[in-house]
Structure formats: C-alpha cells, structure tokens
C-alpha positions in Angstrom: -19.0 7.7 -47.8 -17.2 6.9 -51.1 -14.1 4.7 -50.7 -15.4 3.1 -47.5 -16.3 -0.2 -49.2 -14.0 -2.9 -50.7 -14.3 -5.1 -53.7 -14.0 -8.9 -53.4 -10.3 -8.7 -54.2 -9.7 -6.2 -51.5 -9.3 -3.1 -53.7 -11.1 0.1 -52.8 -14.7 0.4 -54.1 -15.4 4.1 -54.8 -19.1 3.6 -55.4 -21.5 5.7 -53.4 -24.0 3.2 -52.0 -26.8 5.8 -51.5 -29.9 6.2 -53.7 -29.2 5.5 -57.4 -25.6 6.7 -57.4 -23.7 3.5 -58.2 -21.0 4.7 -60.7 -17.6 4.1 -59.1 -16.0 7.1 -60.7 -18.7 9.6 -59.8 -18.7 9.9 -56.0 -19.8 13.5 -56.3 -23.0 12.7 -58.1 -24.7 12.3 -54.8 -23.9 15.8 -53.6 -27.5 16.7 -53.7 -28.2 14.3 -50.8 -28.7 16.5 -47.7 -26.2 16.0 -44.9 -27.3 13.6 -42.3 -28.1 14.7 -38.7 -29.2 13.3 -35.4 -29.4 9.5 -35.2 -28.3 9.2 -38.9 -24.9 10.7 -38.0 -24.4 8.1 -35.3 -25.5 5.3 -37.6 -23.2 6.6 -40.3 -20.3 6.8 -37.9 -20.8 3.2 -36.8 -20.9 2.1 -40.5 -17.7 4.0 -41.2 -15.9 2.2 -38.4 -17.2 -1.1 -39.6 -16.1 -0.3 -43.1 -12.7 0.6 -42.0 -12.4 -2.6 -40.0 -13.5 -4.5 -43.1 -10.7 -2.8 -45.0 -8.2 -4.1 -42.5 -9.7 -7.6 -42.5 -9.4 -8.2 -46.2 -8.0 -11.5 -47.4 -4.8 -9.7 -48.5 -4.1 -8.9 -44.9 -4.1 -12.2 -43.0 -1.8 -10.8 -40.3 -4.0 -7.9 -39.6 -7.0 -10.1 -39.6 -5.5 -12.4 -37.0 -4.3 -9.4 -34.8 -7.7 -7.7 -35.0 -9.5 -10.9 -34.2 -7.2 -11.4 -31.2 -7.7 -7.7 -30.1 -11.5 -8.2 -30.2 -11.1 -11.4 -28.2 -8.9 -9.7 -25.6 -11.4 -6.8 -25.4 -14.3 -9.1 -24.8 -12.3 -11.2 -22.3 -11.3 -8.0 -20.4 -15.0 -7.0 -20.1 -15.8 -10.5 -18.8 -12.8 -10.4 -16.5 -13.7 -7.1 -15.0 -17.3 -8.2 -14.3 -16.2 -11.6 -12.9 -13.7 -10.0 -10.6 -16.2 -7.5 -9.4 -18.7 -10.3 -8.5 -16.1 -12.5 -6.8 -14.7 -9.6 -4.7 -18.2 -8.4 -3.8 -19.2 -11.9 -2.7 -16.2 -12.1 -0.3 -16.9 -8.6 1.0 -20.6 -9.4 1.6 -19.8 -12.6 3.5 -17.1 -10.9 5.5 -19.6 -8.1 6.4 -22.0 -10.8 7.7 -19.3 -11.8 10.2 -18.5 -8.2 11.1 -22.1 -7.6 11.9 -22.5 -10.7 14.0 -20.4 -9.1 16.8 -22.9 -6.5 18.1 -26.0 -8.7 18.3 -23.9 -11.5 19.8 -22.6 -9.4 22.8 -25.5 -10.4 25.0 -25.0 -14.1 24.2 -21.2 -13.8 24.8 -21.9 -12.1 28.1 -24.3 -14.8 29.1 -22.1 -17.8 28.1 -18.7 -16.5 29.1 -19.6 -14.0 31.8 -17.6 -11.2 30.2 -18.0 -7.6 31.6 -19.1 -4.7 29.4 -15.5 -3.4 29.3 -14.3 -6.8 28.1 -17.1 -7.0 25.5 -15.8 -3.7 24.2 -12.6 -5.6 23.2 -14.5 -7.6 20.6 -14.3 -4.8 18.0 -10.5 -4.1 18.4 -9.7 -7.8 18.5 -11.1 -8.3 15.1 -9.4 -5.1 13.8 -5.8 -5.0 15.1 -4.6 -8.0 13.1 -6.6 -6.8 10.1 -5.2 -3.3 10.0 -1.6 -4.5 10.6 -1.8 -7.0 7.7 -3.5 -4.5 5.5 -0.8 -1.9 6.0 2.0 -4.4 5.4 0.4 -6.1 2.4 -0.8 -2.9 0.9 2.7 -1.4 0.9 4.1 -4.3 -1.2 1.0 -4.9 -3.5 3.1 -4.2 -6.6 5.5 -7.0 -5.8 3.1 -9.7 -4.6 1.8 -12.9 -6.3 -1.8 -11.8 -6.1 -3.2 -15.2 -6.9 -1.4 -17.0 -4.1 -2.0 -14.2 -1.5 -5.8 -14.0 -2.2 -6.2 -17.8 -2.2 -4.4 -18.2 1.1 -6.4 -15.3 2.6 -9.8 -16.7 1.8 -9.0 -20.2 2.9 -7.5 -18.9 6.2 -10.6 -16.7 6.8 -12.9 -19.7 6.3 -10.9 -21.8 8.8 -10.9 -19.1 11.4 -14.6 -18.5 11.1 -15.2 -22.2 11.5 -13.1 -22.3 14.7 -15.2 -19.5 16.2 -18.1 -21.9 16.3 -16.1 -24.2 18.7 -14.2 -21.8 21.1 -14.6 -22.8 24.7 -13.7 -19.5 26.3 -14.0 -15.7 25.7 -10.2 -15.4 25.6 -9.9 -17.9 22.8 -12.8 -16.2 21.1 -10.8 -12.9 21.1 -7.6 -14.7 19.9 -9.3 -16.3 16.9 -10.9 -13.0 16.0 -7.3 -11.6 15.8 -6.2 -14.4 13.5 -9.3 -13.9 11.4 -8.5 -10.3 11.1 -5.0 -11.1 9.8 -6.4 -13.5 7.2 -9.0 -11.0 6.1 -6.3 -8.3 5.8 -4.4 -10.4 3.2 -7.5 -10.4 0.9 -8.7 -6.9 1.5 -5.3 -5.4 1.0 -5.5 -6.4 -2.7 -9.2 -6.4 -3.6 -9.6 -2.6 -4.0 -6.3 -2.1 -5.8 -7.4 -4.8 -8.3 -10.7 -3.1 -8.9 -9.1 0.4 -8.9 -6.9 -0.7 -11.9 -9.7 -2.6 -13.7 -12.1 0.3 -13.3 -9.7 3.3 -13.4 -12.4 5.4 -15.1 -15.1 4.8 -12.5 -13.6 4.2 -9.0 -16.4 6.1 -7.2 -19.1 4.0 -8.9 -17.3 0.7 -8.4 -16.3 1.4 -4.8 -19.9 2.3 -3.9 -21.0 -1.0 -5.5 -18.3 -2.8 -3.5 -19.6 -1.3 -0.3 -23.2 -2.0 -1.5 -22.3 -5.7 -1.4 -20.9 -5.0 2.1 -24.2 -3.5 3.1 -26.2 -6.4 1.9 -24.0 -8.8 3.9 -24.1 -6.5 7.0 -27.9 -6.4 6.8 -28.0 -10.2 7.0 -25.6 -10.4 10.0 -28.2 -9.7 12.8 -30.8 -11.7 11.0 -28.4 -14.7 11.0 -27.9 -14.2 14.8 -31.6 -14.3 15.3 -32.0 -17.4 13.2 -29.1 -19.2 15.0 -30.4 -18.4 18.4 -33.9 -19.6 17.4 -32.2 -22.9 16.2 -30.5 -23.3 19.6 -27.0 -21.7 19.7 -25.2 -18.6 18.5 -22.3 -20.9 17.4 -24.4 -22.0 14.4 -24.1 -18.5 12.9 -20.3 -19.0 12.5 -20.8 -22.5 11.0 -23.1 -21.1 8.3 -20.7 -18.2 7.7 -17.7 -20.4 7.1 -19.6 -22.2 4.3 -20.2 -18.8 2.6 -16.5 -18.4 1.8 -16.4 -21.6 -0.2 -17.6 -20.2 -3.5 -15.0 -17.5 -3.4 -12.2 -20.0 -2.8 -13.5 -22.1 -5.7 -13.7 -19.1 -8.0 -10.2 -17.9 -7.1 -8.7 -21.3 -8.2 -10.3 -20.9 -11.6 -9.8 -17.2 -12.3 -6.9 -15.6 -14.2 -5.3 -13.0 -12.0 -4.7 -9.5 -13.3 -1.0 -8.4 -13.2 -0.5 -5.3 -11.1 3.3 -5.1 -11.4 3.1 -3.1 -14.6 0.6 -0.5 -13.3 1.0 -0.6 -9.5 4.3 1.0 -8.4 6.3 -0.7 -5.7 6.3 1.5 -2.6 9.7 2.7 -1.6 10.6 4.8 1.5 10.9 7.9 -0.6 7.4 7.3 -2.0 5.8 7.2 1.4 6.2 11.0 1.8 4.7 11.5 -1.7 1.6 9.5 -1.0 1.0 10.8 2.5 1.9 14.3 1.4 -1.1 14.5 -0.8 -3.8 16.5 0.9 -6.5 14.2 -0.5 -5.0 11.1 1.1 -4.3 12.6 4.5 -7.5 14.6 4.7 -9.6 11.6 3.6 -7.7 9.3 6.0 -8.3 11.5 9.1 -12.0 11.9 8.2 -12.4 8.2 7.7 -10.8 7.5 11.1 -13.3 9.7 12.8 -16.3 8.6 10.7 -15.2 5.0 11.3 -15.7 5.8 15.0 -19.3 6.8 14.3 -20.0 3.6 12.4 -18.1 1.4 14.9 -20.1 2.9 17.8 -23.4 2.4 16.0 -22.5 -1.2 15.0 -21.5 -2.2 18.5 -23.7 -0.2 20.8 -26.9 0.8 18.9 -28.8 -2.4 19.8 -27.7 -2.0 23.4 -28.9 1.6 23.5 -32.1 0.8 21.7 -33.2 -1.6 24.5 -33.7 1.5 26.7 -36.3 2.9 24.3 -37.7 -0.1 22.4 -38.9 -3.6 23.2 -36.0 -6.1 23.2 -37.2 -8.0 20.2 -37.4 -4.8 18.1 -34.1 -3.3 19.5 -32.1 -6.3 18.2 -33.2 -5.4 14.7 -32.1 -1.7 14.8 -28.7 -2.6 13.4 -30.4 -4.3 10.4 -32.5 -1.3 9.9 -29.4 1.0 9.9 -27.5 -1.2 7.4 -30.6 -1.7 5.3 -30.4 2.1 4.6 -26.9 1.5 3.2 -28.3 -0.6 0.3 -30.4 2.1 -1.5 -27.9 4.7 -0.5 -24.9 3.1 -2.1 -26.8 2.2 -5.2 -27.7 5.9 -5.6 -24.2 7.1 -4.9 -22.7 4.7 -7.4 -24.8 6.6 -10.0 -24.1 10.2 -8.9 -20.6 10.1 -7.4 -18.9 10.7 -10.7 -21.3 13.5 -11.6 -21.5 15.5 -8.3 -17.8 15.1 -7.3 -16.4 13.0 -4.5 -15.7 15.6 -1.8 -18.9 17.7 -2.3 -21.0 14.6 -2.1 -19.3 13.4 1.2 -19.7 16.9 2.7 -23.4 17.0 2.1 -23.9 13.4 3.4 -21.9 14.1 6.6 -23.9 17.3 7.3 -27.2 15.5 6.9 -26.0 12.5 8.8 -25.0 14.6 11.8 -28.5 16.2 12.0 -30.2 12.9 11.8 -27.9 11.3 14.3 -29.0 13.9 16.9 -32.6 12.9 16.1 -31.8 9.2 16.6 -30.7 9.9 20.2 -33.9 11.9 21.0 -36.6 9.7 19.5 -38.3 6.4 20.4 -40.7 3.9 18.8 -41.3 3.9 15.1 -39.9 7.4 14.5 -36.6 6.1 15.9 -36.5 3.2 13.4 -37.3 5.7 10.6 -34.5 8.0 11.7 -32.1 5.0 11.9 -32.9 4.0 8.4 -32.4 7.6 7.1 -29.1 7.7 9.0 -27.9 4.6 7.2 -28.8 6.1 3.8 -26.7 9.2 4.6 -23.7 7.4 6.2 -23.4 4.8 3.5 -21.7 7.0 0.9 -19.0 8.5 3.2 -16.5 5.6 3.3 -16.5 4.4 -0.3 -16.6 7.8 -1.9 -13.8 9.2 0.3 -11.7 6.1 -0.5 -12.2 6.7 -4.2 -11.3 10.4 -3.7 -8.0 9.4 -2.1 -7.1 6.7 -4.5 -7.8 8.9 -7.5 -5.1 11.3 -6.3 -2.5 8.5 -6.2 -3.7 5.9 -8.7 -0.2 4.4 -9.2 0.0 3.6 -5.5 -3.4 1.9 -5.1 -2.2 -0.6 -2.6 -0.7 1.9 -0.2 -3.6 4.3 -0.6 -6.1 1.5 0.0 -4.1 0.4 3.1 -4.1 3.9 4.6 -7.7 4.7 4.0 -9.2 1.3 4.8 -6.9 1.1 7.8 -8.1 4.5 9.0 -11.7 3.3 8.9 -10.9 0.2 10.9 -8.8 2.1 13.4 -11.9 4.2 14.1 -13.9 1.0 14.4 -11.4 -0.4 16.9 -10.7 2.7 19.0 -14.0 4.2 19.8 -16.3 1.3 20.8 -14.0 0.4 23.8 -14.0 4.1 24.8 -17.8 4.0 24.7 -17.7 0.7 26.7 -15.7 2.5 29.5 -18.1 5.4 29.4 -21.0 3.0 29.6 -19.7 1.4 32.8 -19.0 4.8 34.5 -21.9 7.0 33.2 -24.4 4.8 31.4 -25.4 4.1 27.8 -26.9 7.5 27.2 -23.6 9.2 28.0 -21.7 6.7 25.9 -23.9 7.0 22.8 -23.8 10.9 23.0 -20.2 10.7 21.8 -21.4 9.8 18.3 -22.7 13.3 17.3 -19.5 14.8 18.5 -17.5 12.5 16.2 -19.8 13.2 13.3 -19.2 16.9 13.7 -15.5 16.4 13.8 -15.8 14.4 10.5 -17.4 17.4 8.9 -14.7 19.7 10.2 -12.0 17.4 8.7 -13.8 17.5 5.3 -14.1 21.2 5.3 -10.4 21.7 6.1 -9.5 19.2 3.3 -11.8 21.0 0.8 -10.3 24.4 1.6 -6.7 23.1 1.5 -7.2 21.5 -1.9 -8.9 24.7 -3.3 -6.0 26.8 -2.1 -3.3 24.5 -3.5 -4.9 24.3 -6.9 -5.1 21.5 -9.4 -2.2 18.9 -9.1 -1.7 16.0 -11.5 -2.3 12.5 -10.0 0.7 10.4 -9.2 
C-alpha cells in the first residue's frame, strides 16, 4: 500500500500506514504482515481507489480536480436521471393501462346505452389499436431524428384530451372515432419510451422492461375496479373523467425533465437498414410470437368477463379480469429478477408452455378453482411480452426505435385482430366456441418460440447491431 498516500504539498508519501511501520523509506518493513483476504481485500481495493482519486485531486491539479468533480456530478445526475425517467414512463404506462382495461368491463354498458351488437362491440379493441400501431411504426422508424421532448409532451397532452372527450361522446360511432385518435396520441409517446429506457438501461433491458410492464399490470388491475366504482357513482363516463386527470402529473414532469439525446446512440433507420433489422431471427421470431400471444391476451382482456358470466355470478364474473391482471404484478416482479440470469428465450418458452396448460384448465373450471386458475394464468403470461421485447431489442440495440415499433406493434396487432374474430364466432356459435380459440393461439405461440430457438442455435452467435 506504500505510495498510495500524499503529503500536504501533493508529493508522494511512501509511508506504510499499517501497524508500527511509519518510516517513509522502508516500505518493505511490513512484509511480515500477512496478505489480506476476504472482506479485507474489498476494503483495501476501495481504499486504493480513494487514494488514487486523492492523488488526482491534489491542490497542484486544479484542472483535474474540477473535471473529476464534474464527472462525479454527471455520474450522480445520470443515476437520478435514469430513475426519474423510469418513474415518469412507468406512470404513463400505468395510467394508459387503466384506460385499456376499461374497454372489456364497459362493453355491457356500451351495449345498453348505444345499442351496439356483439360484432360492433368487437370493434372497440381494433379502434383503439389501429391508430396506435400506425403511429408507433412511423415514429419508431424515425426515433433517431426526433425532438424527443416535443414529441412526448405533445403525445401526453393529446392523450389526456382524447380521454376527457370519451366522457362526453353522444354515440357509439364517435366513441370509436375518439378511440382511434387516442391511439394515435398514445403511439407518439409509446414509440419513444422503450427506446429511451433501452439506452438508459442498456445493461438490464430484461429487468427494466419487466418493471415497465409491471407498472402496466398495476394500472390494468385498477381498470375494472374503476369501472365498478364509476357505475356505482352513477355513470360509466366518470371513469374516463378520472382517467384524464391521471395523465396530468406526467405532463408536468415532462415540462421539467431534461430529455436524453438519442441521436448519438440511436441510428436513423434507412431503407437499407430495414432488411438488417427484420433479417435478424430474434426480431422476426419474437415479433411473430408476440402477434399470436397478443391475440391470447386480447381475447382474454375483451371476452373473459363475458365468458365468466356463464359459470360465475355476474358480480364475480366482472372481477375476473382484475384477477387475471393481478397475477401480472408478482409475475413481472419475479421475472425482473430472473430474466437476466435464466436467459430471455428459455424463460419465455417455459412460461408459454405452462400458460397453455393452465389456459385449458380455465376453460374447464368454475367457481373458486376458476379464479385461482385465472390468477396463475396471469402470473405465467405476464413475462412473455416484456421479455420477448427485450430479447429482440438486445439483438439490434442501435435500432431501438424500429425494434420497439415492430415488437410492440405486433402485440397490438394481435390485440386488434383476434377479439373481433372471436366476436364473430360468438354470434355464430356462442361464447364457448369463441373462447376455445385461445388455447390454439397459445400453442401456436409456443411453436413460434421453438422455431426461433432452433434457428438461432443453428445460426450460431452473431454480434448485435
């Protein structure tokens, strides 16, 4: 440890500050001291780093002192910036999820007030998704060129305005129209939130994306509860009024935050790059699997309460969706811890296999066992989307915006396509036939994942782009 200390004038101090060895010219006098081990090594290593920092910060090095102080400030600021951005983005996602999960429980109220048929009610999901996906794809492809601050601020204000309008629409047609506009506004924000987190947390995408979707699960759990509270208060429209207020804190925070610059780390997408991104097996395989698994989630979100009324009392059936999404909360907390250790694709394969088995059980049970099975199903399904998204974006980290657009768009295409198909099946053959499509989709998801796993193994390791 000799030479790690400095005198008051900044010159090296060769004393050995251990035991009684204080003579500056005799650093070897302490050679009888046994070498440290265990915690002592770690403490000594920290001390050595502090000593070296002290050497740099001597009074004879004012420039280095200033630069090191600035570096420490920047490092602390970056830690604070990362955490603040995670909280703000997760807040938006949670409130947005409340709105998404209002749709299923509100179908009966929309049918009663506007006289919409089951087939028309099946359009609620795609109406909220078409504009969202289109905007997501466009904005994601130019994420490296955008003014992030302006785009995200405009997005959150527009979402709040659209949600407020939903509380006053006089017809079902206008309700669907405002849902489309709200989807466009949401797409502006959501096209940029994952890329921002992907670059701020490049070393832990699986963990952060599961926390991101954990926030979504918390909001989604509250959606049906908000419907119940609004109906108890007198009108389903009150739910949208409360929801609009929930976006205000995000808007305020975005006007105060410093926005990270993506232009240096996020490559602008050119036409030639599209083939590079979509040509990665991880991206295409994850996107196809997310499309099919999105159909499973969309079918459950839209039609599970409707189906549950055939085997449960109406008051209990309306809460099945909350029970399902309640399972997402512990599931995503666990997967945020284990995703980096287990591996993204093996984890999703295991969750999909287990979820398919439990889904079959959901369609054969009644009463309390059904509610238990729905909760377990939520735990298993919860890790599929965020972990697969992290898997795809880790293969193309320099194209986070396009990768996020493709993967998230695939999920929402599944959410939009399959519920209307189930609505048509319901009209023609009944809810039992419609809901039986879900185990088929879950099986297809597993097949997509196995094909992706085998293809990646045969190709061998390829560097991310």
